[in-house]
N, C-alpha and C positions, 0 to 999 in steps of 0.2 A: 146269621149275624146269633148271638147264644146273650146271657145274662154277664160275663165279665167285659163283652163289648158297648154293655148300658154302663155297664161300672169305671169299664173303664172314660168315659166321653165323662161322665160323673167331673169324676175325679180330679179330668185334668179345671174343670169348669168351679172348683169344693166351698164357693161364696156365692153360686151365679145360681138361681130356681132354674132349673131348663123344662121347657112347653114340652107335653107329649110329641106334640108337632114336629117340635124344632129333633128331638130324637127320632123320629122317623125322614128326615128328609137329607140328617148325616150317615144317617148307617145307609140307610134303606133298610128298611124291614123295613116288613106288612105288619098293616095294628092291628091283627090276633098276633100276632106269636111278639111285640112290642107292648102287647098291653097281656098277657101271662107272664113274658115277663117278667114286667115291671110290683104285676104282684108280688111272684115268686120275689124279689127281691127288698120287697117292700116289710115280706111275712116273712124275710129272717131278720129284719130290725138296719138295712145297708143302707136303704135311705129314709129320706123323710117324702114325705108329700102334702101336698097343701093347694088345696083352690085358687083355682086360678077367676078374677073376677072379670074378668075382659068379659069372658065368656062360660060353660058350662061345661070345661074341658081341666086339669090338673099342671102341676111343678110338679119335677118334681128336684133333687138334688141329692149325693150324696152323705148320710149320718153323719155328725160330726168324732170323731175318735176323741171319751173322755179318758186320759190317765191316771 
């Protein structure tokens, strides 16, 4: 699985915040690979990240494009 696979999953649900656990379950990606790919996407400004108040995890979604 790659950054592109993660990005496509998030793009299919542009308004929805998705947990790392849900991404992991949908894509069957190891937690280490998921973590490093999410970090790269975040640094590239392609995704948004927010804290999940329910536990210590994070939620992700594709960054909205500005026209």
